[in-house]
C-alpha positions in Angstrom: 210.2 376.4 150.0 207.5 372.3 148.6 205.6 370.6 150.8 205.1 370.1 151.1 206.5 372.7 149.2 209.6 372.7 150.6 211.9 373.9 151.4 213.7 375.2 149.6 211.3 375.4 147.4 212.3 377.3 148.5 210.6 377.6 145.8 208.2 375.3 144.4 208.7 374.2 141.0 206.0 374.6 138.4 205.8 370.8 138.2 203.4 370.8 141.1 199.9 371.1 139.9 198.7 374.7 140.3 195.7 373.6 142.2 197.7 371.7 144.7 200.2 374.5 145.0 197.6 377.0 145.7 195.9 374.9 148.4 199.2 374.0 150.1 200.8 377.4 149.6 200.7 378.4 153.3 202.4 375.2 154.4 204.9 375.3 151.6 208.3 376.3 152.4 208.4 379.6 151.2 211.6 379.9 152.8 212.5 383.1 152.7 213.4 383.5 149.4 210.1 385.1 150.0 211.5 387.5 152.3 213.8 388.9 149.7 211.6 391.7 148.6 210.1 394.4 150.8 206.5 394.3 150.0 203.5 395.8 151.6 200.6 394.1 153.4 198.6 394.4 150.2 200.8 391.8 148.6 200.5 389.1 151.2 197.2 388.7 153.1 199.0 386.5 155.6 200.9 389.3 157.3 201.5 389.4 161.0 198.3 390.2 162.8 196.0 388.8 160.2 192.9 387.6 162.1 191.1 385.7 159.3 192.1 382.5 157.6 194.2 383.0 154.5 192.4 381.8 151.4 193.2 381.6 147.7 190.6 384.3 147.2 192.8 386.6 149.3 195.7 386.1 147.0 193.5 386.6 143.9 192.4 389.8 145.5 196.0 390.9 145.8 196.5 390.2 142.1 193.4 392.2 141.2 194.6 395.1 143.3 198.1 395.3 141.8 197.4 394.4 138.2 195.9 397.7 137.2 198.5 399.6 139.1 201.2 397.7 137.2 199.5 398.4 133.9 199.5 402.1 134.7 203.0 402.3 136.0 205.2 399.3 135.0 208.4 401.1 136.0 207.4 401.4 139.7 209.6 399.2 141.8 207.0 399.0 144.6 204.2 398.0 142.2 206.3 395.5 140.3 207.5 393.7 143.5 204.1 393.5 145.0 202.4 392.4 141.8 205.0 389.7 141.2 204.8 388.5 144.7 201.0 388.2 144.4 201.3 386.4 141.1 203.6 383.8 142.6 201.0 383.1 145.3 198.4 382.1 142.7 200.8 379.9 140.7 201.5 382.4 137.9 205.3 382.3 138.5 206.2 382.5 134.8 204.4 385.9 134.6 206.2 387.0 137.8 209.5 386.2 136.2 208.7 388.3 133.2 207.6 391.2 135.3 210.7 391.1 137.5 213.0 390.7 134.5 211.6 393.9 133.2 211.9 395.5 136.6 215.7 394.8 136.5 215.9 396.9 133.4 214.2 399.8 135.1 216.1 399.2 138.3 219.4 397.7 137.2 221.3 398.3 140.5 218.5 397.7 142.9 219.2 394.7 145.2 215.6 394.2 146.3 214.6 393.8 142.6 217.5 391.5 141.9 216.8 389.4 144.9 213.1 389.0 144.0 214.1 388.1 140.4 216.5 385.4 141.7 213.7 384.1 143.9 211.3 383.9 141.0 213.9 382.1 138.8 214.5 379.6 141.6 210.8 379.0 141.8 210.8 378.1 138.1 213.7 375.7 138.7 216.3 377.8 137.0 218.7 377.4 140.0 222.0 378.2 138.3 220.7 381.5 136.8 219.0 382.3 140.1 222.2 381.8 142.0 224.1 384.0 139.6 221.6 386.8 139.8 221.6 386.8 143.6 225.4 386.6 143.9 225.9 389.4 141.4 223.5 391.6 143.3 225.4 391.2 146.5 228.0 393.8 147.5 230.7 392.1 149.7 231.6 395.4 151.4 228.0 396.0 152.3 226.3 392.6 152.4 222.5 392.5 152.3 221.0 389.9 154.6 218.1 389.3 152.2 220.5 388.3 149.5 222.5 386.1 151.8 219.3 384.3 152.9 218.2 384.0 149.3 221.5 382.6 148.2 221.4 380.1 151.1 217.9 379.0 150.2 219.1 378.3 146.6 222.1 376.3 147.9 219.8 374.3 150.1 217.7 373.5 147.1 220.9 372.4 145.3 221.7 370.1 148.3 224.6 372.2 149.5 223.3 372.4 153.1 226.5 373.1 154.9 227.2 376.1 152.7 223.6 377.3 153.0 223.8 377.2 156.8 227.0 379.3 156.8 225.2 381.9 154.8 222.2 381.9 157.1 224.6 382.5 160.0 226.1 385.5 158.2 222.7 386.8 157.5 221.7 386.4 161.1 224.7 388.4 162.3 223.5 391.3 160.2 219.8 390.9 161.1 219.7 388.9 164.4 216.0 389.6 165.0 214.8 388.7 161.5 212.4 385.7 161.8 212.6 384.7 158.1 216.3 383.9 158.4 215.6 381.5 161.2 212.6 380.1 159.4 214.8 379.3 156.3 217.4 377.8 158.5 214.8 375.6 160.2 213.6 374.5 156.8 217.2 373.6 155.9 217.1 371.1 158.7 213.8 369.8 157.5 215.3 369.0 154.2 218.0 366.9 155.8 215.5 365.1 158.1 216.9 366.7 161.3 213.5 367.4 162.6 214.4 368.1 166.3 216.7 370.8 165.2 214.2 372.1 162.7 211.5 372.3 165.2 213.7 374.0 167.8 214.8 376.7 165.3 211.3 377.2 163.8 209.8 377.5 167.3 212.3 380.3 168.0 211.5 381.9 164.7 207.7 381.8 165.2 208.1 383.6 168.6 210.1 386.4 167.2 208.5 389.8 166.6 207.4 390.2 163.0 207.0 386.4 162.3 204.3 386.0 159.8 202.0 383.1 158.8 204.6 381.5 156.6 206.9 381.0 159.6 204.2 379.4 161.7 203.1 377.2 158.8 206.7 376.0 158.4 206.7 375.1 162.1 203.4 373.2 161.5 205.1 371.3 158.7 208.1 370.3 160.9 205.8 369.2 163.7 203.7 367.2 161.3 206.7 365.5 159.7 207.6 364.4 163.2 204.3 362.5 163.3 202.5 364.8 165.7 199.6 365.6 163.3 197.1 366.9 165.8 199.6 369.4 167.1 200.5 370.4 163.5 196.9 370.9 162.6 196.4 373.0 165.7 199.3 375.3 164.7 198.2 375.5 161.1 194.5 376.0 162.2 195.4 379.2 164.1 195.5 381.1 160.8 194.0 378.7 158.2 190.4 377.6 157.9 189.8 374.3 159.6 189.3 372.8 156.1 192.6 374.0 154.8 194.5 372.9 157.9 192.9 369.5 157.8 193.6 369.1 154.1 197.3 370.1 154.6 197.8 367.6 157.4 196.0 364.9 155.4 198.3 365.5 152.5 201.3 365.4 154.8 200.2 362.1 156.2 199.9 360.7 152.7 203.4 361.9 151.8 204.8 360.2 154.9 203.1 356.9 154.0 204.7 356.8 150.6 208.1 355.2 149.8 211.0 357.6 149.5 208.9 360.4 151.0 212.0 362.5 151.9 213.1 362.4 148.2 209.6 363.4 147.2 209.6 366.2 149.7 212.8 367.6 148.3 211.7 367.4 144.7 208.4 369.1 145.5 210.0 372.1 146.9 207.8 377.7 149.7 207.7 380.0 150.3 206.2 381.5 149.9 207.1 382.5 149.6 207.9 384.1 151.8 
C-alpha cells in the first residue's frame, strides 16, 4: 500500500523515512499484499476486535515476541511469517526479506511463504522479482486468491490498473467474503483518483466480517482524499489514538496542498500491510 503509503504500496518503499512510515503505517495502504500470509493475532496488534489504539509500541512488542522464537526455530513457517510481518510493521523490511528468503529454502513449495516473500520484495521496490515470485508460486489449476490479490497489488504499483482489477475480480470469485480483496480493489481506484468508486468499495470492505483495522484505515484515507477530513479523522480515530488520527489527517492535508500530489501519493506507496 504509501500514504499515504499507498496503495499499492502496496508496499511502501524504503525511501520513506522510517519514522514517518511507522507513524503512518495504519493509514498506509497495506493493500493486501499484507493479506498474503496467514498470521496469528500476535503478529498484528490491529486485528479485528482490537479495542485499544494501535501504537508503534504494539508492533515493537510483536517483534520482541517473535524474535526469540525465530532464533530457536528458524525453520518454522509460522514463526518466520509472523516475525517477518512484525518486522515490516516497524520499518525493518530488509530483514524481513532475508528471513522470508530463507523460509523459501525450508518451504520451497509453500504458497503462503512465496506470497509473503513476494510482498516483502515489493515493499523494497523490487517489483519485477516480486511479480516473478508470486506468479511462479501460483498454480493455474488451483489458483490461490491470496496470490491473485498479491499479483494484482504489484500490477497496480506498476501502473497496470486494468490488469490488476481483473485479477482482483478472479480472487473475489474464489473468496467472495474476503475483505482484503475488496480493500485492495478500493485502493486501486484511489491510485487512479476515482475516489467515489474507491469509497464505495472500501465501505463495503469495511462492513464485511473479518475486516481489520487496515481496511478501515484505507477507507479513512479515501474519505480524506475526498476532502472530508473531519469524517476521515472520525473513522481513523475509532482505532487510533486521537493524536495519531489527527497527525495522519494533517499529513494528508499537507499532501493535498502540494503540487502533483497524486504523483507523490503513488511514489510513496501499505499495507500493511496488510
